[in-house]
C-alpha positions in Angstrom: 12.4 -1.9 -37.3 9.8 0.8 -36.5 6.9 0.8 -38.8 5.5 4.1 -39.9 1.8 4.6 -38.9 -0.4 5.4 -41.9 -1.7 8.9 -42.1 -5.4 9.1 -41.4 -7.6 11.3 -43.5 -9.9 13.2 -41.0 -11.3 15.5 -43.7 -14.7 13.8 -43.9 -14.9 13.5 -40.1 -14.1 17.2 -39.7 -16.8 18.1 -42.3 -19.4 16.1 -40.3 -18.3 17.7 -37.0 -18.5 21.2 -38.6 -21.9 20.5 -40.0 -23.2 19.3 -36.7 -21.7 22.3 -34.9 -23.3 24.7 -37.4 -26.6 23.0 -36.9 -26.4 23.3 -33.1 -25.5 26.9 -33.4 -28.5 27.6 -35.6 -30.7 25.7 -33.2 -29.4 27.7 -30.3 -29.9 31.0 -32.2 -33.5 30.0 -32.9 -34.1 29.3 -29.3 -32.5 32.6 -28.2 -34.7 34.4 -30.7 -37.7 33.2 -28.8 -38.3 36.4 -26.8 -39.5 36.0 -23.2 -41.2 38.9 -21.3 -41.3 38.7 -17.5 -44.5 40.2 -16.4 -44.8 42.3 -13.2 -46.9 40.8 -10.4 -50.6 41.2 -10.8 -51.9 44.3 -9.1 -54.8 43.3 -6.9 -55.6 47.0 -6.3 -56.8 47.1 -9.9 -59.5 44.5 -9.0 -60.7 46.1 -5.8 -64.2 46.8 -7.2 -66.9 44.6 -5.8 -68.2 41.6 -7.8 -71.6 43.2 -7.8 -70.3 46.5 -9.2 -68.2 44.7 -11.9 -71.2 42.7 -13.0 -73.2 45.9 -13.1 -70.6 47.5 -15.4 -69.8 44.5 -17.6 -70.5 45.3 -21.2 -69.4 44.0 -24.6 -67.4 46.9 -26.2 -66.5 47.1 -29.8 -65.1 50.6 -30.1 -61.4 51.0 -29.1 -59.0 53.9 -29.2 -55.6 53.3 -30.8 -54.0 56.1 -28.8 -53.9 54.4 -25.4 -51.9 51.2 -24.8 -52.4 48.5 -22.2 -49.6 48.5 -19.6 -47.8 45.3 -18.6 -49.2 45.7 -15.1 -52.8 45.7 -16.5 -52.0 42.8 -18.8 -50.5 40.7 -16.0 -53.6 41.4 -13.8 -56.0 40.4 -16.6 -54.1 37.2 -17.4 -54.1 36.3 -13.7 -57.8 36.8 -13.5 -58.2 34.7 -16.7 -56.0 31.6 -15.9 -53.7 32.6 -13.1 -52.8 30.6 -10.1 -54.8 31.5 -7.0 -53.5 28.7 -4.8 -49.7 28.1 -5.3 -49.7 25.1 -2.9 -52.1 23.1 -5.1 -51.6 24.9 -8.4 -55.3 25.6 -8.6 -56.4 28.3 -11.0 -58.7 31.3 -10.8 -61.1 29.5 -13.2 -62.5 25.9 -13.0 -62.0 23.3 -15.7 -63.8 20.1 -16.5 -62.1 17.1 -14.7 -59.4 19.6 -13.7 -57.9 19.5 -17.3 -56.5 23.1 -17.0 -56.7 23.0 -20.7 -57.2 26.7 -21.5 -54.0 28.4 -22.7 -54.1 32.1 -23.4 -52.1 33.7 -26.2 -51.4 37.4 -26.2 -51.7 38.9 -29.7 -50.7 42.3 -30.9 -49.0 44.0 -33.9 -45.6 42.6 -32.9 -46.5 38.9 -32.7 -48.0 36.3 -30.5 -47.0 35.3 -27.0 -48.0 32.3 -24.8 -48.8 33.1 -21.2 -47.2 30.9 -18.5 -49.2 31.3 -15.3 -46.6 29.6 -13.1 -43.6 31.7 -14.3 -45.9 34.7 -14.9 -44.2 35.4 -18.2 -44.9 35.5 -21.9 -42.9 33.5 -24.5 -43.1 34.6 -28.1 -44.3 31.9 -30.4 -44.7 34.0 -33.6 -43.5 37.3 -34.9 -46.6 37.6 -37.2 -49.6 39.8 -36.4 -52.3 37.1 -36.0 -55.2 39.6 -35.4 -56.2 39.8 -39.1 -57.0 36.1 -39.0 -59.4 36.9 -36.1 -61.3 39.9 -37.6 -63.8 38.0 -39.7 -64.6 41.3 -41.4 -65.0 43.0 -38.0 -62.1 45.5 -38.3 -62.6 47.0 -34.9 -60.4 44.1 -33.7 -57.4 45.8 -35.2 -58.1 49.0 -33.2 -57.6 47.1 -29.8 -54.0 47.2 -28.7 -54.1 43.6 -27.6 -56.3 40.5 -28.2 -56.3 37.5 -26.0 -56.8 34.2 -27.8 -58.2 31.3 -25.8 -57.2 27.8 -26.9 -58.3 24.5 -25.3 -55.1 22.5 -25.7 -56.1 18.8 -25.3 -53.8 17.2 -27.9 -51.6 15.6 -25.2 -54.6 14.3 -23.2 -56.1 10.9 -23.5 -59.6 12.3 -23.0 -60.5 15.0 -25.5 -63.7 16.9 -25.6 -64.4 20.0 -27.6 -67.6 20.5 -25.5 -65.5 20.6 -22.3 -63.1 23.0 -24.0 -66.0 25.4 -24.9 -67.3 25.3 -21.3 -63.8 26.0 -19.9 -63.3 28.9 -22.3 -66.6 30.3 -21.1 -65.3 30.4 -17.5 -62.1 32.2 -18.5 -64.0 34.6 -20.8 -66.3 35.7 -17.9 -63.3 36.5 -15.7 -61.7 38.5 -18.5 -65.0 40.5 -18.8 -65.1 41.2 -15.0 -61.5 42.1 -14.7 -61.8 44.6 -17.6 -64.9 46.1 -16.1 -63.1 46.6 -12.8 -60.2 48.2 -14.6 -62.2 50.5 -16.8 -61.3 48.6 -20.0 -63.5 47.4 -22.9 -63.6 43.9 -24.3 -65.9 41.5 -26.2 -65.9 37.7 -26.5 -65.7 36.5 -30.1 -65.8 33.1 -31.5 -65.3 34.3 -35.1 -61.9 33.7 -36.5 -60.1 31.8 -39.3 -59.7 28.6 -37.5 -57.3 27.0 -40.0 -55.1 30.1 -40.2 -54.9 30.3 -36.4 -54.0 26.6 -36.1 -51.3 26.8 -38.7 -49.8 30.0 -37.3 -49.6 28.5 -33.8 -48.7 25.0 -34.9 -51.7 23.5 -33.1 -52.2 19.8 -33.1 -55.3 17.7 -33.5 -57.2 18.1 -30.2 -56.2 21.7 -29.8 -59.3 23.9 -30.2 -59.2 27.7 -30.7 -62.3 28.8 -28.8 -62.6 32.5 -28.3 -60.7 35.8 -28.7 -61.0 38.9 -26.6 -59.9 42.3 -28.0 -59.0 44.5 -25.1 -58.5 48.3 -24.9 -59.8 51.6 -23.8 -63.1 52.7 -25.3 -63.5 55.7 -27.5 
């Protein structure tokens, strides 16, 4: 005699599967919401000025016009000068770092959010949709007039050897290249250490051993 198989109740299993699927969809949506901007190749013609002339023209500028934006070509060229790759075969950068840590990461900040620069891919990945510049003003409101601010962070949290002193040195090298690139391109900038450190760390989800060092407002002068 054939025995009837008992009916299995898959309700709970289906609920678990649907919950998992929904979670995966939400995770995928979050990842897709992370905007990536592919930058144009750096334009070396913008940096044709001699080193001597760029050093002669280098100034700290604190007056910016809101009427004129920075193009993606200009931004790409400045970022390359700051922490770009000048030797693809070895991955060496335009600026030196202590024990070759390559610890300085540059965040691009404007009114639409914050993007992290990837030198190898030559792109920007959005890490926040909040305007982080108010946390960097320290009552110097001219920062808000500049169309873009570059934030220099020494990211050492994943390294066994951590040194805030080395990070400060490395940020200084990057800062000088930003200054010289801006001078060659007719732009104004100023290196600033003033910022709300805790607010910046929280906004960018920085870990212990990640040190916000400097910020550079960049724009055309008035």
